[in-house]
C-alpha positions as CSV (number, residue, x, y, z in Angstrom):
1,M,-6.7,28.9,23.9
2,T,-7.5,27.6,20.4
3,E,-4.7,28.1,17.8
4,H,-5.7,29.5,14.4
5,Y,-4.1,28.7,11.1
6,D,-4.9,29.2,7.4
7,V,-4.4,25.5,6.7
8,A,-4.1,22.4,8.9
9,V,-2.5,19.3,7.3
10,I,-3.3,15.9,8.7
11,G,-0.3,13.6,8.3
12,A,3.4,14.3,7.8
13,G,3.9,11.9,5.0
14,H,5.7,13.2,1.9
15,N,2.6,14.5,0.2
16,G,1.4,16.3,3.3
17,L,4.8,17.9,3.7
18,V,4.9,18.9,0.0
19,A,1.5,20.5,0.3
20,A,2.6,22.4,3.4
21,N,5.7,23.7,1.7
22,Y,3.8,25.1,-1.3
23,L,1.1,26.6,0.9
24,A,3.6,28.3,3.1
25,R,5.6,29.5,0.1
26,A,2.4,31.2,-1.0
27,G,2.1,33.0,2.4
28,C,-0.3,30.7,4.3
29,K,0.1,30.0,8.0
30,V,0.3,26.2,8.1
31,I,0.4,23.5,10.8
32,V,1.2,19.8,10.1
33,L,-0.1,17.2,12.6
34,E,1.5,13.8,12.6
35,A,0.2,10.9,14.7
36,R,3.5,9.0,14.9
37,Y,6.6,10.0,16.8
38,K,8.4,11.3,13.6
39,V,7.6,12.7,10.2
40,G,7.6,10.5,7.1
41,G,4.6,8.3,6.9
42,A,5.6,5.4,4.7
43,C,8.6,7.4,3.4
44,V,10.6,7.1,6.6
45,S,13.9,6.0,8.0
46,E,13.8,4.3,11.4
47,E,16.1,2.4,13.8
48,L,14.1,-0.7,13.6
49,I,17.0,-2.8,15.0
50,P,19.3,-1.1,17.5
51,G,22.3,0.6,15.8
52,A,20.9,0.2,12.3
53,T,18.7,2.4,10.1
54,F,16.1,1.1,7.7
55,S,13.7,2.4,5.1
56,S,10.7,0.9,6.8
57,C,8.2,0.9,3.9
58,A,9.2,2.6,0.6
59,F,12.9,1.8,0.0
60,V,13.9,3.3,-3.4
61,Q,13.1,6.5,-5.1
62,G,12.1,6.5,-8.7
63,L,9.1,8.8,-8.9
64,F,9.7,11.9,-6.7
65,R,9.3,14.9,-9.0
66,D,12.5,16.8,-10.0
67,E,10.3,19.9,-10.2
68,I,9.5,19.6,-6.5
69,V,13.1,19.1,-5.5
70,R,14.0,22.3,-7.4
71,D,10.9,24.4,-6.3
72,L,11.4,23.7,-2.6
73,A,15.3,23.7,-2.7
74,L,15.4,20.4,-1.0
75,K,19.1,19.8,-1.7
76,Q,19.8,22.9,0.3
77,H,17.9,21.3,3.1
78,G,20.0,18.1,3.1
79,L,18.5,15.9,0.5
80,E,21.1,13.6,-1.1
81,M,20.3,10.9,-3.7
82,F,22.4,8.6,-5.8
83,A,21.8,6.1,-8.5
84,P,23.8,2.8,-8.1
85,D,25.5,1.4,-11.2
86,V,23.3,-1.7,-10.9
87,Q,19.7,-0.9,-11.3
88,G,18.4,-4.4,-11.1
89,F,19.7,-7.9,-10.3
90,A,17.7,-11.1,-10.7
91,L,18.6,-14.5,-9.4
92,F,16.4,-17.3,-10.8
93,A,15.4,-20.6,-9.3
94,D,17.7,-22.5,-11.7
95,G,20.7,-20.5,-10.3
96,S,21.1,-18.3,-13.3
97,H,21.2,-14.5,-12.9
98,L,20.8,-11.3,-14.8
99,F,21.8,-7.7,-14.3
100,L,20.2,-4.4,-15.4
101,W,23.0,-1.9,-15.5
102,K,22.9,1.9,-15.5
103,E,24.7,1.7,-18.9
104,L,22.4,0.4,-21.6
105,D,25.1,-1.4,-23.6
106,R,26.0,-3.5,-20.6
107,T,22.3,-4.4,-20.0
108,L,21.9,-5.4,-23.6
109,R,24.9,-7.8,-23.4
110,E,23.3,-9.3,-20.3
111,L,20.0,-9.8,-22.1
112,E,21.7,-11.4,-25.0
113,R,22.8,-14.3,-22.8
114,Y,19.1,-15.3,-22.7
115,S,17.8,-14.1,-26.0
116,K,19.4,-12.0,-28.7
117,R,15.9,-11.2,-30.0
118,D,14.8,-10.0,-26.6
119,A,17.8,-7.8,-26.3
120,E,16.9,-6.2,-29.6
121,R,13.3,-5.8,-28.6
122,F,14.3,-4.2,-25.3
123,I,15.3,-1.1,-27.2
124,E,11.8,-0.9,-28.8
125,F,10.1,-1.6,-25.4
126,G,12.2,1.1,-23.8
127,A,11.3,3.6,-26.4
128,R,7.6,2.8,-26.1
129,Y,7.8,3.0,-22.3
130,R,9.5,6.3,-22.6
131,R,6.9,7.6,-25.1
132,F,4.1,6.7,-22.7
133,G,5.8,8.5,-19.9
134,E,6.3,11.7,-22.0
135,I,2.7,11.7,-23.1
136,V,1.3,11.5,-19.6
137,H,3.9,13.9,-18.1
138,P,1.9,17.1,-18.5
139,W,-1.0,15.7,-16.5
140,L,1.1,14.8,-13.4
141,M,1.6,18.2,-11.8
142,Q,-1.9,19.6,-12.3
143,P,-5.4,18.4,-11.4
144,P,-6.4,15.3,-13.3
145,P,-7.9,15.0,-16.8
146,R,-11.1,13.0,-17.3
147,R,-10.5,9.4,-18.6
148,S,-12.2,10.4,-21.9
149,E,-9.8,13.3,-22.2
150,V,-6.9,10.9,-21.8
151,F,-8.2,8.4,-24.3
152,R,-9.0,11.2,-26.8
153,A,-5.5,12.6,-26.4
154,F,-3.9,9.3,-27.3
155,E,-6.2,8.9,-30.2
156,E,-5.5,12.3,-31.6
157,I,-1.8,11.7,-31.7
158,G,-2.2,8.2,-33.2
159,E,-1.1,6.3,-30.1
160,E,-4.2,4.1,-29.3
161,E,-1.9,1.0,-29.3
162,L,0.3,2.6,-26.7
163,L,-2.7,3.3,-24.5
164,D,-3.8,-0.3,-24.9
165,E,-0.3,-1.6,-23.9
166,F,0.3,0.5,-20.8
167,V,-3.3,1.1,-19.5
168,L,-5.7,-1.6,-20.6
169,A,-3.5,-4.7,-21.0
170,S,-2.4,-7.3,-18.5
171,T,1.3,-7.4,-17.7
172,N,1.5,-10.7,-19.5
173,D,0.0,-9.2,-22.7
174,L,2.4,-6.3,-22.5
175,L,5.5,-8.3,-22.1
176,D,4.5,-11.2,-24.4
177,K,4.3,-8.6,-27.2
178,Y,8.0,-7.8,-26.9
179,F,9.8,-10.7,-25.2
180,E,10.1,-14.5,-25.5
181,S,12.6,-15.5,-22.7
182,P,10.8,-16.7,-19.6
183,H,13.7,-15.4,-17.5
184,I,13.5,-11.9,-18.9
185,K,9.7,-11.9,-18.8
186,G,9.8,-13.2,-15.2
187,F,12.2,-10.5,-14.2
188,L,10.3,-7.6,-15.9
189,T,6.9,-8.9,-14.6
190,F,7.7,-7.6,-11.1
191,Y,7.3,-4.0,-12.2
192,G,3.6,-4.6,-12.9
193,M,3.0,-6.4,-9.6
194,V,3.8,-3.7,-7.1
195,S,1.0,-3.4,-4.4
196,V,-1.6,-4.9,-6.7
197,Y,-4.5,-7.3,-6.2
198,G,-4.1,-9.3,-9.3
199,G,-1.6,-11.5,-11.2
200,P,0.3,-11.2,-14.5
201,S,-2.8,-12.2,-16.5
202,T,-5.1,-9.7,-14.8
203,P,-6.3,-7.0,-17.4
204,G,-5.5,-3.4,-16.6
205,L,-2.5,-4.0,-14.4
206,S,-0.1,-2.9,-17.1
207,Y,-0.9,0.6,-15.9
208,V,1.4,0.0,-12.9
209,Y,4.1,-0.1,-15.5
210,G,2.6,3.0,-17.2
211,H,2.5,4.9,-13.8
212,H,6.3,4.3,-13.4
213,A,7.0,5.3,-16.9
214,A,6.9,9.0,-15.9
215,G,9.6,8.4,-13.3
216,E,13.1,9.8,-13.7
217,F,16.1,10.7,-11.7
218,E,18.0,13.9,-12.5
219,G,16.6,13.9,-16.0
220,E,17.3,10.3,-16.7
221,L,14.1,8.4,-17.6
222,S,13.3,5.1,-15.9
223,R,16.2,5.6,-13.4
224,W,15.8,5.1,-9.7
225,A,18.0,6.1,-6.8
226,F,18.8,5.5,-3.2
227,V,18.3,8.4,-0.7
228,K,21.3,8.9,1.6
229,G,20.2,7.8,5.1
230,G,17.2,6.0,3.8
231,M,13.9,7.2,2.3
232,G,13.4,9.4,5.4
233,G,16.0,11.7,3.8
234,I,13.2,13.0,1.5
235,T,10.7,13.7,4.3
236,Q,13.3,15.1,6.6
237,S,14.4,17.6,3.9
238,L,10.8,18.5,3.3
239,A,10.2,19.0,7.0
240,R,13.3,21.3,7.3
241,A,12.2,23.2,4.2
242,A,8.7,23.6,5.6
243,E,10.0,24.8,9.0
244,A,12.2,27.3,7.2
245,R,9.1,28.7,5.6
246,G,7.3,29.1,8.9
247,V,5.3,25.8,9.0
248,T,4.6,24.4,12.4
249,I,5.1,20.6,12.5
250,R,3.9,18.6,15.5
251,T,4.6,14.9,15.9
252,A,2.8,12.5,18.4
253,A,-0.3,14.6,17.7
254,P,-2.9,12.2,16.3
255,V,-6.1,13.9,14.9
256,A,-9.4,12.5,16.2
257,R,-11.7,14.3,13.9
258,V,-12.3,17.2,11.6
259,I,-14.2,20.0,13.2
260,V,-17.3,21.0,11.3
261,R,-19.1,24.3,12.0
262,N,-21.9,25.7,9.9
263,G,-21.3,23.0,7.3
264,L,-17.6,23.9,6.8
265,A,-14.4,22.2,7.9
266,S,-13.1,24.6,10.5
267,G,-10.1,22.8,12.0
268,V,-9.3,19.6,13.8
269,M,-9.6,18.1,17.2
270,L,-6.6,16.0,18.5
271,E,-7.1,12.8,20.4
272,S,-5.9,14.8,23.4
273,G,-9.0,17.0,23.1
274,E,-7.0,20.0,21.9
275,E,-8.7,22.0,19.1
276,I,-6.8,23.7,16.2
277,A,-8.8,26.1,14.1
278,A,-8.1,26.5,10.3
279,H,-9.8,27.9,7.3
280,A,-9.0,24.7,5.4
281,V,-8.0,21.1,6.3
282,I,-6.0,18.8,4.1
283,S,-5.7,15.1,4.8
284,N,-2.6,13.2,3.7
285,A,-4.3,10.0,5.0
286,D,-5.8,7.5,2.7
287,P,-9.4,8.2,1.5
288,K,-11.1,5.7,3.7
289,R,-9.4,6.9,6.9
290,S,-9.9,10.6,5.8
291,L,-13.6,10.3,5.2
292,L,-14.9,7.4,7.3
293,K,-12.8,7.9,10.5
294,L,-11.9,11.5,10.6
295,V,-15.3,13.0,9.6
296,E,-18.4,12.2,11.7
297,P,-21.0,10.4,9.7
298,Q,-23.7,13.1,9.9
299,H,-21.5,15.5,7.8
300,L,-21.4,13.3,4.7
301,D,-24.3,11.9,2.6
302,R,-25.0,8.3,3.3
303,S,-24.7,7.2,-0.4
304,F,-21.3,9.0,-0.6
305,R,-20.1,7.2,2.5
306,R,-21.1,3.9,0.9
307,A,-19.1,4.9,-2.2
308,V,-16.1,5.6,-0.1
309,E,-16.5,2.2,1.7
310,A,-16.5,0.5,-1.8
311,I,-13.2,2.1,-2.9
312,D,-10.8,-0.7,-3.9
313,N,-7.7,-0.5,-1.7
314,R,-6.7,-4.1,-2.0
315,G,-3.0,-4.9,-2.7
316,G,-0.9,-5.4,0.3
317,M,2.9,-5.9,0.7
318,A,5.1,-6.6,3.7
319,R,8.7,-6.3,4.8
320,V,11.3,-8.2,6.8
321,H,14.3,-6.1,7.9
322,L,17.5,-7.8,9.0
323,L,20.8,-6.7,10.5
324,V,23.5,-9.1,9.4
325,D,27.2,-9.5,9.8
326,E,27.7,-11.1,6.4
327,L,26.1,-10.2,3.1
328,P,24.1,-12.7,1.1
329,H,26.4,-15.2,-0.6
330,Y,24.2,-15.7,-3.6
331,V,24.1,-19.0,-5.5
332,G,26.5,-18.8,-8.4
333,F,28.8,-16.1,-6.9
334,A,32.2,-16.7,-5.5
335,D,31.6,-15.3,-2.0
336,A,29.7,-12.9,0.2
337,R,32.0,-9.9,-0.4
338,P,30.2,-6.7,-1.6
339,G,29.7,-7.0,-5.3
340,P,27.3,-5.8,-8.0
341,Q,24.8,-8.3,-6.9
342,H,24.4,-6.3,-3.7
343,R,24.4,-2.8,-5.0
344,G,21.0,-2.5,-6.7
345,H,17.4,-3.8,-6.4
346,Q,17.7,-7.6,-6.0
347,M,14.9,-9.9,-7.2
348,L,15.0,-13.5,-6.2
349,G,12.8,-16.2,-7.8
350,A,11.0,-13.9,-10.2
351,S,8.8,-15.9,-12.7
352,T,5.4,-15.5,-14.2
353,E,4.3,-18.7,-12.6
354,N,5.5,-17.5,-9.1
355,F,3.5,-14.3,-9.5
356,E,0.4,-16.1,-10.6
357,M,0.6,-18.6,-7.6
358,A,1.2,-15.7,-5.3
359,F,-2.0,-14.0,-6.4
360,A,-4.0,-17.2,-6.2
361,A,-2.8,-17.5,-2.6
362,Q,-3.5,-13.8,-1.9
363,R,-7.2,-14.3,-3.0
364,K,-7.5,-17.2,-0.5
365,G,-5.8,-15.3,2.4
366,E,-2.9,-17.7,2.3
367,I,0.9,-17.5,1.8
368,P,2.3,-19.8,-0.9
369,D,5.2,-22.1,-0.3
370,D,7.3,-20.3,-2.8
371,F,7.2,-16.7,-3.8
372,M,9.4,-13.9,-5.3
373,I,11.2,-11.7,-2.9
374,E,12.9,-8.4,-3.4
375,V,16.0,-7.4,-1.5
376,I,17.8,-4.2,-0.8
377,T,21.2,-4.0,0.9
378,Q,21.6,-0.3,0.9
379,S,24.4,-0.3,3.5
380,V,26.7,-1.5,0.8
381,T,26.5,1.8,-0.9
382,D,25.6,3.9,2.2
383,P,27.7,2.7,5.2
384,T,26.0,5.3,7.4
385,L,23.1,2.9,7.8
386,A,24.8,0.1,9.8
387,P,27.7,-0.3,12.3
388,A,31.1,-1.1,10.9
389,G,31.2,-4.7,9.7
390,K,27.4,-5.0,9.6
391,H,24.8,-4.6,6.9
392,T,21.1,-3.8,6.7
393,L,19.1,-6.1,4.6
394,T,15.5,-5.5,3.7
395,V,13.3,-8.1,2.1
396,G,10.0,-7.1,0.4
397,V,7.1,-9.5,-0.4
398,Q,4.3,-8.5,-2.7
399,H,0.8,-10.2,-3.0
400,T,0.6,-10.4,0.8
401,P,-3.0,-10.7,1.9
402,F,-4.3,-8.3,4.5
403,E,-6.8,-10.8,6.0
404,L,-5.6,-14.3,6.6
405,A,-7.8,-17.3,6.1
406,R,-6.4,-18.8,9.3
407,G,-5.2,-16.9,12.3
408,T,-4.2,-13.2,12.4
409,W,-1.0,-11.4,11.5
410,D,-0.2,-11.0,15.2
411,S,-0.2,-14.7,15.7
412,Y,1.4,-15.5,12.3
413,R,4.0,-12.7,12.2
414,E,7.1,-14.6,13.3
415,A,6.2,-17.8,11.4
416,W,5.8,-15.7,8.3
417,G,9.2,-14.0,8.9
418,D,10.7,-17.5,9.2
419,K,9.1,-18.4,5.9
420,V,10.5,-15.4,4.1
421,I,14.0,-16.1,5.5
422,A,13.7,-19.7,4.3
423,V,13.0,-18.5,0.8
424,L,15.9,-16.1,1.0
425,C,18.2,-18.9,2.1
426,R,17.4,-20.9,-1.1
427,Y,19.3,-18.1,-2.9
428,A,21.8,-17.2,-0.1
429,P,22.2,-20.2,2.2
430,N,24.7,-18.4,4.4
431,I,22.3,-15.8,5.7
432,K,20.6,-18.1,8.3
433,D,23.8,-18.1,10.4
434,H,24.5,-14.4,10.2
435,I,21.3,-12.7,11.3
436,L,21.9,-10.4,14.3
437,G,18.4,-8.9,14.5
438,R,15.0,-9.0,12.7
439,A,12.0,-6.6,12.4
440,V,8.9,-7.8,10.6
441,I,6.3,-5.3,9.2
442,T,3.1,-7.0,8.1
443,P,0.1,-5.5,6.2
444,L,-1.7,-5.2,9.6
445,D,1.3,-3.1,10.9
446,L,1.0,-0.9,7.9
447,E,-2.6,-0.1,8.9
448,R,-2.1,0.0,12.6
449,E,1.3,1.7,12.9
450,Y,1.6,3.6,9.7
451,N,-2.2,4.4,9.4
452,I,-2.6,2.9,5.9
453,T,-6.0,1.3,5.6
454,G,-5.7,-2.2,4.3
455,G,-1.9,-2.0,4.1
456,N,-1.8,-0.7,0.5
457,I,1.0,1.8,0.2
458,F,-0.8,3.2,-2.9
459,H,-3.8,4.0,-0.6
460,T,-6.1,3.1,-3.5
461,A,-5.7,0.4,-6.3
462,M,-4.0,1.8,-9.4
463,T,-6.6,0.5,-11.8
464,L,-8.5,2.3,-14.5
465,P,-11.8,2.8,-12.6
466,Q,-9.8,4.7,-10.0
467,L,-7.4,6.8,-12.1
468,Y,-7.3,10.3,-13.4
469,S,-10.4,12.4,-12.4
470,S,-12.0,9.2,-10.9
471,R,-9.2,8.8,-8.4
472,P,-10.3,7.6,-5.9
473,L,-13.9,8.5,-6.8
474,P,-15.4,11.0,-9.4
475,A,-16.7,13.0,-6.4
476,L,-13.2,13.3,-5.1
477,G,-11.3,13.6,-8.3
478,H,-10.0,17.2,-7.8
479,Y,-8.8,16.9,-4.2
480,R,-11.9,18.5,-2.8
481,T,-14.4,16.5,-0.6
482,P,-18.1,17.1,-0.3
483,L,-17.4,18.8,3.0
484,P,-16.4,22.4,2.0
485,G,-13.0,23.3,3.3
486,Y,-11.8,19.7,3.5
487,Y,-9.3,18.3,1.0
488,L,-7.3,15.1,0.2
489,C,-3.7,15.1,-0.9
490,G,-2.5,11.6,-0.3
491,A,-1.4,8.7,-2.6
492,G,-5.1,7.9,-3.1
493,T,-5.5,11.0,-5.3
494,H,-4.2,11.8,-8.7
495,P,-1.7,10.9,-10.1
496,G,-1.3,8.1,-7.6
497,G,1.0,6.2,-5.4
498,G,4.6,5.9,-4.8
499,V,7.0,8.5,-3.4
500,M,6.0,11.1,-6.0
501,G,4.9,14.3,-4.3
502,A,2.6,15.3,-7.2
503,P,-0.6,14.8,-5.2
504,G,0.6,17.1,-2.5
505,H,1.7,19.7,-5.0
506,N,-1.6,19.6,-6.9
507,A,-3.8,19.6,-3.8
508,A,-2.0,22.7,-2.4
509,H,-2.7,24.6,-5.6
510,V,-6.4,23.7,-5.5
511,V,-6.6,24.9,-1.9
512,L,-4.8,28.1,-2.8
513,A,-7.2,28.7,-5.6
514,D,-10.2,28.3,-3.3
515,I,-8.7,30.4,-0.5
516,T,-7.9,33.3,-2.8
517,G,-11.1,33.0,-4.8
518,Q,-9.1,32.5,-8.1
519,A,-10.4,30.3,-10.9
520,A,-10.0,26.7,-10.1
521,A,-6.7,25.3,-11.4
522,E,-8.5,22.6,-13.5
523,D,-10.5,25.2,-15.3
524,T,-7.5,27.1,-16.5
525,N,-4.2,26.4,-18.2
526,R,-5.2,22.9,-19.1
527,S,-2.5,21.3,-21.1
528,G,-2.5,17.9,-22.7
529,P,0.4,16.0,-24.3
530,R,2.5,18.0,-26.7
531,V,5.5,15.7,-27.1
532,H,6.0,14.8,-30.8
533,K,7.6,11.6,-31.9
534,S,11.3,11.8,-31.7
535,F,13.7,10.4,-34.3
536,I,14.2,7.4,-32.0
537,D,10.5,6.8,-31.7
538,R,10.1,6.7,-35.5
539,M,13.3,4.7,-35.9
540,V,12.2,1.8,-33.7
541,Q,9.1,1.3,-35.7
542,T,11.0,-0.1,-38.6
543,D,13.1,-3.3,-38.8
544,L,16.1,-1.4,-40.2
545,G,15.8,1.3,-37.6
546,R,15.6,-1.3,-34.8
547,R,18.8,-3.0,-36.1
548,I,20.7,0.2,-36.3
549,G,19.4,1.4,-33.0
550,Y,20.5,-1.8,-31.3
551,K,24.0,-1.6,-32.7
552,V,24.4,1.9,-31.5
553,A,23.0,1.2,-28.1
554,R,25.1,-1.9,-27.7
555,S,28.3,0.0,-28.3
556,K,30.3,1.1,-25.3
557,A,31.8,3.9,-27.4
558,M,28.3,5.3,-28.0
559,R,27.4,5.6,-24.3
560,P,27.4,9.5,-24.4
561,L,24.9,9.3,-27.2
562,T,22.6,6.8,-25.6
563,A,22.7,8.7,-22.3
564,R,21.7,11.8,-24.1
565,V,18.8,10.0,-25.9
566,S,17.6,8.6,-22.6
567,R,17.2,12.1,-21.0
568,S,13.7,13.5,-20.6
569,R,12.4,15.7,-23.3
570,T,9.5,17.1,-21.2
571,K,9.6,20.7,-20.2
572,K,10.3,21.4,-16.5
């Protein structure tokens, strides 16, 4: 007997679960169908090595919307997050290192060791970064604006230069404007290189910076956090909240295709042959999988299918997860005992040159001999993840090609894992003798196991041609597809990738508007940026203001003031 629902959601990633919660909260009967054995998608915690839990794909939280946490009461459903005192640690090829602390004054003193000028400019850069985030904030939790609307909004408030910096420029151009130290620029370059197909000099990749500018944690801008138990803590809390609202969640239930009757999406057929009827279907999968694999070709116009095939989803990454019985003994540190170098997001070998070489190799389908790696040792701050006396260690590598020039990822997997560990050992030579277990996740695994086409966790490249109402295509820019009753809600839709939840929220409200016959959300209550320049914004635009601001920010005694200034001014 066919089951009937108001809405069927394909995929129990975080956006699918967010959408399911909002739909159920509005009174809809919802079912979520997940192909894998557990919910989470790329936002998942798994026992990849016996006895230890790892965040398989996404491993830190810096974008998940506070509004969603509050709306869905996720803390009451078990969500726990905490920001470590060290937000960033960089160890360079020459053995020097740099910390970014939660306290601004400590960070500034760190930066001074490399460049007093850069430390002073860091205040201005931070203020500009914050300003960009506040301007784009009103567009995050509603259907997207047109690109012309975004450009016009920046022009009308006199911020064309800010738009150039954080949307149109290369990461090099953005950072060269503010900094001179190659160490500081190398460290900061990483934040524009996440899941991209391009290098520091590629125009338009500064938007990856801009995208993260709207991130915050508990009201603190540009702050990231760990999730207790790993990133699956987010999706597990979403699943519990959804079930409490009456949502049915089925795992190990892969969808074969969307059922189309009389030109309308009318439900889904599982690979088992089971049919589930629904008035609307939402796919949390990436656009290419959603439209080229889950919808039979005859239901979509041929030219539209060609446009979907041409969506740019390049920009892979990969992971090596390790269980160790000793933490990395980083070069320049006394020993391997837990220290600040282990508590935050660790970047080893970051330099502009390394990133450029990595992109050059990515284009050729190759892996360079040297590359920057990022490391997380979350078990230092969350001992629930590993057995006593052991630690989890996750190594991330950007600019990883999906297709290799020679061989396949199945044949190269272990050799690549060895290469990553060899790079790690340049910075922590002790690690090679303390590895108890290893799990490698390649870009092919991201496609095959986590159902992400091309291995790009953003689903679609975060570049201007695929942003705002053109994300991922103009014809798909408002979560609806050309097949009536079929919608998208994944990271390939506005406002984009990362563990954010906004695409799921926005898509749910479009579906609700269509189901109830109300005016479409994008046609009503459109609000653009209304954030006026603060005193700090105006102050950093003058030499005197920058000097005064720097002295205040550098003072330990002024921490309460700088913390207050760093809090979001956007309305919740």
